[in-house]
C-alpha positions as CSV (number, residue, x, y, z in Angstrom):
1,R,81.0,62.5,98.2
2,M,83.6,63.2,94.8
3,A,84.2,67.2,93.8
4,K,83.0,69.2,91.0
5,Q,85.1,69.1,88.5
6,D,86.1,72.8,87.2
7,N,85.4,73.1,83.6
8,R,86.7,77.0,83.5
9,K,90.1,77.9,81.4
10,D,92.4,80.3,82.5
11,A,92.6,83.8,80.4
12,V,95.0,85.6,79.0
13,Y,94.1,89.0,78.0
14,A,96.9,91.8,75.9
15,R,96.9,94.9,75.1
16,Q,98.6,97.1,73.3
17,S,97.6,100.6,72.0
18,L,100.0,101.6,69.8
19,D,103.7,100.3,68.9
20,K,106.6,101.5,70.1
21,K,109.6,100.3,70.5
22,D,110.3,100.2,74.4
23,S,106.7,98.5,75.3
24,L,106.2,94.8,75.4
25,S,104.4,93.6,72.3
26,I,101.2,92.0,72.4
27,E,102.2,88.9,71.1
28,A,105.2,88.9,74.0
29,Q,102.0,89.6,76.6
30,I,99.9,86.6,75.5
31,D,103.8,84.0,75.8
32,K,104.4,85.4,79.8
33,G,100.4,84.6,80.1
34,K,100.6,81.3,78.8
35,A,103.7,80.3,81.0
36,W,101.1,81.5,84.5
37,A,98.4,79.5,83.5
38,S,97.1,76.0,84.4
39,G,95.5,73.9,81.7
40,E,93.7,75.2,78.7
41,V,94.2,78.7,78.3
42,E,91.4,81.3,76.2
43,V,93.3,84.2,74.6
44,Y,91.3,87.7,74.7
45,R,93.4,90.1,72.5
46,D,92.8,93.9,72.1
47,K,95.8,95.8,69.7
48,G,95.5,98.9,68.7
49,Y,92.6,99.8,71.7
50,S,93.4,102.9,74.4
51,G,92.8,101.5,77.8
52,K,91.2,104.3,79.4
53,N,87.7,102.7,78.8
54,T,86.1,99.8,78.2
55,D,84.9,99.8,74.4
56,R,87.1,97.1,73.0
57,P,85.6,94.4,71.7
58,D,88.1,91.2,73.1
59,L,87.8,93.3,76.7
60,Q,83.6,93.0,76.3
61,R,84.5,89.2,75.3
62,L,85.9,88.6,78.3
63,K,83.6,90.2,80.8
64,T,81.2,88.1,78.8
65,D,82.9,84.8,79.8
66,I,83.5,85.5,83.3
67,E,79.7,86.1,83.8
68,A,79.1,82.8,81.9
69,D,81.5,81.1,84.3
70,K,83.7,80.0,81.8
71,I,86.8,81.5,83.3
72,K,88.5,80.7,86.1
73,K,91.8,82.9,86.5
74,V,92.1,86.0,84.1
75,I,96.2,86.4,84.2
76,V,97.2,90.1,82.8
77,Y,101.2,91.3,82.3
78,R,100.7,94.9,84.0
79,L,97.7,95.9,85.5
80,D,96.9,98.9,83.2
81,R,96.7,96.6,79.9
82,I,93.3,95.7,81.7
83,S,92.4,99.1,82.3
84,R,93.9,102.9,83.3
85,N,90.6,103.8,84.6
86,I,89.9,102.9,88.3
87,A,85.8,103.2,87.7
88,D,86.0,100.8,84.7
89,F,88.8,98.4,86.3
90,Y,86.9,98.0,89.9
91,Q,83.5,97.2,88.2
92,L,85.2,94.7,86.3
93,Y,87.3,92.9,89.2
94,E,83.7,93.1,91.1
95,I,82.6,90.9,88.3
96,M,85.6,88.8,88.5
97,K,84.9,88.4,92.5
98,K,81.4,87.7,91.9
99,H,82.3,85.3,89.5
100,K,85.0,83.8,91.9
101,V,87.5,84.2,89.3
102,E,91.3,85.1,90.2
103,F,93.0,88.2,88.9
104,V,96.7,88.0,88.7
105,S,99.1,90.3,87.1
106,I,102.5,89.3,86.1
107,S,105.4,91.6,86.6
108,E,102.9,93.2,89.4
109,S,103.0,90.5,92.6
110,F,100.1,91.0,94.6
111,D,97.4,88.6,96.2
112,T,93.7,90.3,96.1
113,S,93.0,87.5,98.5
114,T,94.8,89.6,101.2
115,A,93.9,93.0,102.1
116,T,97.9,94.4,101.6
117,G,96.9,92.8,97.8
118,R,94.0,94.5,97.5
119,V,95.5,97.8,98.4
120,M,98.3,96.9,96.4
121,M,96.0,96.4,93.0
122,G,94.4,99.9,93.8
123,I,97.4,101.9,94.4
124,L,98.7,100.7,90.9
125,I,95.1,101.4,89.2
126,I,95.4,104.9,91.0
127,F,98.5,105.4,89.0
128,A,98.1,103.6,85.6
129,Q,94.6,106.4,85.5
130,M,96.9,109.7,86.8
131,E,99.8,108.3,83.6
132,R,97.3,108.4,81.4
133,E,95.6,111.4,81.9
134,S,99.2,113.3,82.2
135,I,99.9,111.5,78.9
136,Q,96.3,112.8,77.4
137,E,97.3,116.5,78.8
138,R,101.0,116.1,77.5
139,V,99.4,115.6,74.4
140,K,97.3,118.4,74.5
141,D,100.1,120.8,75.3
142,N,102.5,119.5,72.8
143,Y,99.2,119.9,70.1
144,Y,98.3,124.1,71.2
145,F,102.4,124.7,71.9
146,R,102.4,123.5,67.5
147,I,99.6,125.6,67.1
148,A,101.2,128.6,68.8
149,S,104.7,128.6,67.4
150,D,102.7,127.9,63.8
151,G,101.4,131.9,64.3
152,R,98.1,129.8,64.2
153,W,94.7,130.3,66.2
154,A,94.4,127.7,68.6
155,S,90.4,127.4,68.6
156,G,87.7,128.5,70.3
157,P,86.1,131.9,70.0
158,A,87.7,134.9,68.6
159,P,88.7,137.7,71.0
160,Y,86.8,141.1,70.8
161,A,87.8,142.8,67.5
162,F,88.4,139.7,65.2
163,R,87.0,136.6,63.9
164,N,87.9,133.0,62.8
165,A,89.0,132.2,59.5
166,K,91.6,130.2,57.3
167,T,94.7,130.9,55.6
168,K,95.5,129.9,52.5
169,D,96.7,126.6,52.8
170,G,93.3,125.9,55.0
171,K,94.8,126.4,58.8
172,S,93.1,128.2,61.3
173,T,93.7,132.4,62.1
174,L,92.4,135.2,63.1
175,V,91.6,139.1,60.9
176,V,91.2,142.2,62.5
177,V,87.5,143.2,61.7
178,E,87.5,146.6,60.9
């Protein structure tokens, strides 16, 4: 009997939320991914999107192509490029497993066919989510610090004997209620 030919492609997925000096560009992620691919490659790129959820056009296209059995391997530069959310990642990974799609992270060498490799992948996605949550906390703290250092009211209901108001230049403040 002749072996069934696998016409599925390798997929390279790249994501970059912001252009930063110290981050690998989306183009470099794609180039590195293509170097790991074998045969024909389909490229999926989401520039300007956060990894906090799956609301990204090309990630959705990748998921659809996996479910249509068009993909044999998903290649990412780093695990956090595909997701920074544990639940979202494992949902996508389950779809990959169901459709016999291999998952490769170039910079984090782990083999998902072994128990140890799956544990390493789990640890890495936990750290990716923790990093995303830390960034959110720093941004929020910095926002409130800037507002408070300007003498503005940060937000929320006014304390007793005050009411929310705006300054002449439109900044939030509190006014004493006589």
